[in-house]
Structures are given as structure tokens and as C-alpha cells.
N, C-alpha and C positions, 0 to 999 in steps of 0.2 A: 798880732806880730811878734814871738821866738826877738827878743835883740841881741841871738849872739846865733853865725856862724861855724861850724866846725870842719876845721881843713888838716889831713892830716895825708902825708904820703906811705908806702910800701914800697918795695920792691916783689915784683911778679916777672915770672916764668912764659915765658911765651910759649906758643904752640912750635915757632921752629927751635925754644931750647937755651934761647939768650934771653935773658937780663933784664930789666926795665926796671924805670921806677913810676907810678903811678901817682895822681896827688888825686884826693878823691874831696871834694869839698859839697855841706850840705848843710842844708836850712828849714826848720818846721815854720809853718806855717798857718798849721790848722792842729789843733784839738778839740777831743771829746767833752762833755762833759765833768769826769776822770783825771783827767789831764792825760790820756793816751793819745801818740800823732795819731793824726785820721791821713795828713800831709802834708811829703816836704816833697822839696826836689833836694839832689843831688847831677853835682857832675865828677866824668873823672878824664883825666889827661896826662896826656901823656909826653913825662916832661926826663927820658930817659936820657935825652940832648943834653938836657939842662943840670942833670943832677946822679949821678952814680954810688957814689963812693961813701956818703955817708949814713946816721942810722936814722932812723925812720921819726917821724915826729909827728905830733898830736899838736896841736892849739887849738885855742875857740877865741872868734874874732868877735869881739864888743861892740856891738854899732846903738846911734844912739847916746853917743855918750859913755854908756859901759867898756869898764876896762875887758882889754884886749889878755891871753893867761898865752903866750906863745912856748912853744918846745917842752911842755910838762910832757914830764918823766912816763913813759907808757909803763914802767913795770908799780908805777908806782898808781898809776889808775884801776889797773887788769888785779890788785892786790883783791881774794873777796873782804868783805868789808861787815858789822855789824852795822845793820840799819839803827838809823836814830832818830827816824821824821815817821811819824805814822800817817798810816794810809791820807788821812783829812790834813796832815800836816805837809804833804807831799802835793796835796791840792791846792791848797792852796798857796807852796810859794812856787810851786808853774802860773799862777795865778798872780803872785808879786813880778814872779820875772820877765808877766807878759803886758807889766805897767801897770794893772789892773791898781784899785788903790783899796784899801780896806773896807770903806761902804762899794762901795760896787763888787770888791769877792763876797761881802756879806748878801749883796741883793742876787746876783748870783750861783751861790750854795743855799742860799732859803734860808741863811743863820745870818741870828744879829753880828752887829762891829763889834760890837761888846766882847764876841767869842771870837773872831779873828781876832780883833787883836790880843786876845790873851793866848794866843795860839801864836801866834807875830811873837809877844814876850818870852813862852817856853821856846821854839825854838832856837830863838836867837840866847838865851841864858845855860840852855843844855847843851849848845854847841861852841860856847865862851866866844861868840860872834861879839862887835861889839853895834852891826848895821847888817841890812838885808843884802844890802854888793856883799860883803865880807861872808851870807851864810851864801849867798850863790854861789860865789864862786866855790868854796869849799864845799857845798853839792853836786855841786858839777866833776872836780878835781878826786873826790871819794866814791862816786858813780854813785849817789845816792837817788837822782832822775837822770 
């Protein structure tokens, strides 16, 4: 399972022309072999009675001890960026996000553990990250995955 849920709120116009705020929460719970989403769960809640005048907000809420990233600047996230991860690196990073160890990733992708180690090291170096948590946070914030 993913260790994050996405939470965002937006202003939406109702059929009668009035505006309200909608809270959207979603979590991915199944991926296919190439890391694409197969199943997710999302919920929409009208929060207009709680919040009307503030800007939209976007947050990534961590589970199982993972850090949370609240009130992420939406404009920064939506700016198109240059891809820095290869297709294989994205696959590996998604499996890391799902809590898999390098040995498990190697078995899942039918490659050697040393190849996974090398990909992981390369991803950290070329993105100037000290650890996998920092890399995951950067990948989410930049929209790489």
C-alpha cells in the first residue's frame, strides 16, 4: 500500500450558481507492474460551512511514520519540469515508496539486487538527495511520480 494520501480543497460552483469548498482525499492502494495506478479510493466532502475564503490547499499526508507535507504551493507543483528519472528509476522509486526493500524490488522486477542498488544510488546523486525519504518528497513535490 502507498504510505501517503493526497488531500486538497478547491472552490466549486454549485448548479444554483453559489460557490462552496470541496475537500478531496485520495489514496492509491494497488499498482500494476510498471507502477501505474490500478485502484484508488477518493472521497469528496462539501466543507463550505467550514472554509470559504481561503486559497486552495494541497497536502500529502504520510502514514506509518512517513513525513507529511501540508499546504504545498500548488503553483510550484503544477509548473512543468524536466524529467530527471528514467522509466526504470520511477518503477523502483514507486516500489520504495510502497516499503519494498532492494532485494524485494529486484525479485519483483526480475533484476539483480546490485542493479537496484545502483539505480537507487544514481537517483540520490543526480537529485542531490541524502536519503530515500528526501528523494520521495522531492519526486512528489516536483510531480515526477
